[in-house]
MARFISE-675733 format. One line per 2 residues: number of its first residue (from 1); their letters; for each residue x negated, y, z negated of C-alpha. Coordinates in Angstrom, 3 decimals, decimal comma, padded with zeros to 6 digits, m for minus. Example, Ala and Ser with C-alpha at 12.3 -4.5 7.8 and 13.67 -1.06 7.14 Angstrom:
2
1	AS	m012,300 m004,500 m007,800 ~ m013,670 m001,060 m007,140
//
This chain:
270
1	MK	m008,282 007,440 m024,393 ~ m008,892 010,384 m022,032
3	DL	m006,287 012,579 m020,351 ~ m006,612 011,745 m016,666
5	LH	m005,082 015,056 m015,569 ~ m007,486 017,231 m017,532
7	PR	m009,650 019,215 m015,070 ~ m012,884 017,720 m016,358
9	HR	m011,610 014,189 m015,673 ~ m010,169 014,665 m012,178
11	HA	m013,430 013,342 m010,699 ~ m012,543 009,850 m011,967
13	LA	m009,678 009,599 m009,479 ~ m011,859 010,848 m006,648
15	EL	m014,478 008,220 m007,453 ~ m011,868 005,464 m007,646
17	VG	m010,189 006,077 m004,288 ~ m013,003 007,864 m002,439
19	GD	m016,025 006,689 m000,509 ~ m016,852 006,425 003,178
21	PP	m014,960 004,363 004,109 ~ m012,526 004,853 001,202
23	RK	m012,354 002,054 m001,350 ~ m009,541 m000,445 m000,899
25	VL	m007,467 000,177 m004,016 ~ m004,060 m001,184 m005,013
27	LA	m001,749 001,321 m006,717 ~ 000,480 m000,619 m009,120
29	FD	003,113 000,746 m011,479 ~ 005,453 m000,467 m014,156
31	YD	008,983 000,801 m013,513 ~ 010,753 001,752 m016,740
33	GV	008,939 004,554 m018,524 ~ 006,588 005,107 m015,579
35	LA	008,422 005,612 m012,295 ~ 011,680 006,289 m014,143
37	PI	012,383 007,641 m017,621 ~ 013,267 005,356 m020,499
39	VK	016,998 005,458 m021,223 ~ 019,171 003,834 m023,863
41	DP	021,149 001,849 m021,281 ~ 019,445 m001,564 m020,755
43	AG	020,419 m001,359 m017,077 ~ 017,759 001,333 m016,685
45	AT	017,498 004,642 m014,837 ~ 016,945 005,531 m011,210
47	MR	013,833 007,360 m010,073 ~ 013,866 011,100 m009,553
49	ER	014,106 012,038 m005,883 ~ 010,714 013,732 m006,178
51	TR	009,155 010,493 m007,437 ~ 010,736 008,522 m004,593
53	AL	009,410 011,003 m002,021 ~ 005,899 010,848 m003,487
55	LA	005,932 007,037 m003,413 ~ 006,955 007,181 000,238
57	RL	003,846 009,308 000,892 ~ 001,625 006,903 m001,016
59	VQ	002,696 003,770 000,844 ~ 001,444 005,395 004,058
61	RY	m002,073 005,539 002,590 ~ m002,441 002,714 000,048
63	PV	m001,155 m000,757 m000,764 ~ 001,468 m000,081 m003,465
65	AV	003,252 m002,441 m005,854 ~ 005,732 m002,225 m008,717
67	VS	005,117 m004,774 m011,473 ~ 008,069 m005,041 m013,840
69	GR	009,416 m007,160 m016,624 ~ 012,821 m006,891 m014,965
71	AW	013,964 m009,591 m012,585 ~ 012,821 m009,121 m008,977
73	KD	016,343 m008,419 m007,706 ~ 016,946 m005,723 m010,334
75	TN	013,576 m004,056 m009,757 ~ 014,023 m004,219 m006,000
77	RF	017,402 m002,522 m006,397 ~ 015,552 000,516 m007,777
79	VG	012,485 000,618 m005,490 ~ 013,390 m001,473 m002,436
81	GV	013,079 000,390 000,827 ~ 010,210 002,469 m000,573
83	VP	007,693 000,135 m002,230 ~ 006,767 m002,917 m000,134
85	TV	005,602 m005,218 m002,944 ~ 007,803 m005,900 m005,957
87	VG	006,770 m008,180 m008,813 ~ 009,460 m009,274 m011,261
89	NH	009,681 m011,164 m014,539 ~ 006,197 m010,173 m015,739
91	GF	004,508 m011,794 m012,741 ~ 006,607 m014,925 m012,280
93	EL	008,255 m013,439 m009,166 ~ 005,162 m012,352 m007,264
95	GR	006,424 m010,272 m004,371 ~ 009,666 m012,190 m003,879
97	PV	012,519 m013,827 m005,786 ~ 011,526 m017,283 m007,002
99	PV	013,895 m020,177 m007,714 ~ 013,790 m020,940 m011,420
101	PA	012,969 m024,576 m012,300 ~ 015,895 m026,388 m013,876
103	AV	013,877 m027,132 m017,014 ~ 013,181 m023,429 m017,506
105	LR	016,858 m022,554 m017,002 ~ 017,823 m025,053 m019,697
107	QV	015,136 m023,740 m022,029 ~ 016,138 m020,092 m021,667
109	RA	019,841 m020,918 m022,073 ~ 019,019 m022,823 m025,273
111	WR	017,008 m019,862 m026,609 ~ 019,889 m017,523 m025,900
113	RR	022,410 m019,773 m027,650 ~ 020,206 m019,986 m030,743
115	LE	019,580 m016,241 m030,799 ~ 023,249 m015,409 m030,290
117	AS	024,146 m017,643 m033,246 ~ 021,397 m016,161 m035,440
119	LA	022,192 m012,555 m034,514 ~ 025,979 m012,746 m034,636
121	GV	027,203 m009,667 m036,462 ~ 023,952 m007,699 m035,993
123	PG	024,961 m004,383 m034,393 ~ 023,358 m002,943 m031,282
125	VH	021,916 m006,169 m029,825 ~ 022,160 m006,803 m026,078
127	FE	020,882 m009,859 m024,190 ~ 019,377 m009,341 m020,732
129	DK	019,263 m012,841 m019,299 ~ 016,804 m012,954 m016,387
131	RS	017,238 m016,740 m016,075 ~ 013,491 m017,456 m016,255
133	TL	012,958 m015,091 m019,186 ~ 015,075 m013,318 m021,785
135	AV	014,980 m009,740 m023,054 ~ 016,695 m008,924 m026,332
137	HY	017,459 m005,209 m026,630 ~ 018,108 m003,913 m030,136
139	GL	018,162 m000,123 m029,787 ~ 021,862 000,356 m029,150
141	SR	022,904 001,390 m032,662 ~ 021,687 003,747 m035,365
143	AW	020,559 000,764 m037,410 ~ 018,077 m000,305 m034,720
145	RR	015,209 m000,896 m037,154 ~ 017,254 m003,417 m039,115
147	AG	018,433 m004,977 m035,856 ~ 014,851 m005,197 m034,629
149	RA	013,726 m007,018 m037,769 ~ 016,556 m009,496 m037,340
151	VY	015,651 m010,074 m033,673 ~ 011,997 m010,766 m034,486
153	EA	012,868 m013,085 m037,372 ~ 015,223 m015,090 m035,167
155	AN	012,856 m015,229 m032,171 ~ 009,965 m016,409 m034,331
157	QL	011,945 m019,584 m035,012 ~ 012,042 m020,535 m031,324
159	EG	009,619 m023,082 m029,892 ~ 007,588 m022,863 m026,687
161	TR	007,813 m019,077 m026,368 ~ 005,516 m016,152 m025,727
163	LI	006,986 m013,059 m027,385 ~ 006,096 m009,674 m025,915
165	PG	007,316 m006,575 m027,773 ~ 008,613 m003,579 m025,879
167	KK	010,332 m000,299 m026,630 ~ 013,313 m001,460 m028,716
169	VL	013,268 m004,742 m026,822 ~ 011,692 m008,143 m027,388
171	NV	010,782 m010,184 m024,307 ~ 011,009 m013,957 m024,705
173	LP	009,020 m015,884 m022,090 ~ 007,994 m019,507 m021,651
175	RD	004,554 m019,916 m023,176 ~ 002,853 m020,909 m019,911
177	FP	004,348 m018,134 m017,745 ~ 002,010 m015,672 m015,975
179	SK	001,455 m012,170 m017,324 ~ 001,400 m008,829 m015,570
181	GD	m002,394 m009,042 m015,722 ~ m002,286 m012,317 m013,794
183	AV	m000,012 m010,680 m011,221 ~ m002,291 m007,688 m010,617
185	RA	m005,369 m009,912 m010,292 ~ m003,513 m012,088 m007,782
187	LV	m002,408 m009,093 m005,691 ~ m005,930 m007,673 m005,546
189	AD	m007,319 m011,043 m004,438 ~ m004,526 m011,858 m001,963
191	LG	m004,728 m008,433 m000,288 ~ m008,538 m008,444 m000,130
193	LD	m008,897 m005,259 m002,184 ~ m011,677 m003,865 m004,348
195	AA	m009,720 m002,776 m007,426 ~ m006,349 m001,661 m008,776
197	LY	m005,090 001,464 m010,482 ~ m002,358 000,370 m012,868
199	VG	000,021 002,715 m014,700 ~ 002,096 001,375 m017,591
201	DD	003,640 002,526 m020,826 ~ 004,544 m000,544 m022,852
203	VT	003,076 m003,503 m024,725 ~ 003,803 m005,727 m021,723
205	DE	001,324 m003,641 m019,717 ~ m001,541 m004,310 m022,101
207	DV	m002,166 m007,636 m020,322 ~ m003,173 m005,584 m017,272
209	FA	m005,210 m003,049 m019,225 ~ m007,053 m005,928 m020,909
211	VG	m008,509 m006,932 m017,514 ~ m010,388 m003,636 m017,557
213	PP	m012,928 m002,140 m015,169 ~ m014,272 m002,633 m012,609
215	LV	m011,155 m004,491 m011,449 ~ m008,464 m002,431 m013,215
217	FG	m008,389 001,324 m013,725 ~ m005,823 001,480 m016,528
219	VH	m003,575 004,484 m017,171 ~ m001,249 004,489 m020,188
221	VG	001,771 006,806 m020,223 ~ 002,489 008,455 m023,574
223	AG	000,966 008,264 m027,023 ~ 000,051 005,196 m029,038
225	PT	m002,710 002,593 m029,139 ~ m003,700 000,963 m025,863
227	LA	m006,550 m000,827 m024,119 ~ m006,306 001,597 m021,182
229	EW	m009,193 004,029 m020,766 ~ m006,981 006,791 m019,381
231	RL	m003,639 008,313 m020,289 ~ m000,887 010,599 m019,041
233	RT	000,849 012,581 m021,755 ~ 004,418 012,269 m020,445
235	QE	006,453 010,307 m017,934 ~ 006,884 013,503 m015,906
237	DV	003,086 013,599 m015,466 ~ 003,372 010,469 m013,313
239	DV	004,616 012,665 m010,458 ~ 001,480 014,801 m010,750
241	LL	m000,684 011,678 m010,527 ~ 001,217 010,425 m007,465
243	RL	000,746 013,772 m005,749 ~ m002,998 013,838 m006,479
245	LA	m003,433 010,309 m005,144 ~ m001,534 011,150 m001,950
247	EA	m003,513 014,357 m001,417 ~ m006,838 012,565 m001,934
249	RE	m006,213 010,192 000,968 ~ m004,588 012,837 003,144
251	RA	m007,705 015,011 002,781 ~ m009,910 012,047 003,626
253	AR	m007,837 011,341 006,744 ~ m008,179 014,944 007,924
255	SP	m011,907 015,249 007,294 ~ m013,166 013,268 010,334
257	RE	m010,883 015,244 012,650 ~ m011,958 018,540 011,110
259	GG	m015,598 017,521 011,408 ~ m015,063 016,583 015,056
261	RA	m013,462 019,946 015,822 ~ m016,328 021,772 014,135
263	RA	m018,909 019,864 016,201 ~ m016,974 020,537 019,399
265	AA	m016,797 024,250 018,606 ~ m020,530 024,344 017,893
267	GR	m021,184 022,653 021,242 ~ m019,095 025,231 023,101
269	GR	m021,057 028,028 021,419 ~ m024,419 026,844 022,767
//
């Protein structure tokens, strides 16, 4: 996994978004741990103002999306008004809130009841009920490792699930639900684009990284094993990446005008 911001690797970004005309590339980002820092509170953190301003620059030059495991309404609360396309619930809510089928509601409620009964008395467990999916947070006490083991043991007894680990959270999804990888492929196809740059930091993002090039240019934030070819060392480095992407297109937009002025000046000198 190569550091994308190292000087000898900067050319990879230029090749991805460059060309004449520039390639049509989707910029897609996970939210927690990418556009905002990871915090202990399951409700999440807001973006830095600098990050918000950089995203506002990017949406003037690229199609941009946020692809989150959070529900659409919760993700949109953080990025709405800046990012035009929001994907929630790991791809189930593709660009908009989606009514949850009654059968899924019953299934998720039943999972929660069983988990609550199994985990009664386990400290530091919090249920984030997203109606179509369920996230079980277990990092809210000092004994989070013991709580995590209990969460996994209980969830493994459920039927019809797809379990996706996260950072001190276990995501419980219906087995046939789409993944973030499905969502990014759908956005690229629906928008008529050539490829996507995707930035993520968690196990849930590996479904996107698994798609791989030439369709997905994967960037993993932080240390640890991943299928992504590229990495950023810290969450703060995401702002550097956003700035470089904005500057790349802003330079490309200026170049034709600068070339035209140079030709006009040469003509006046003859």
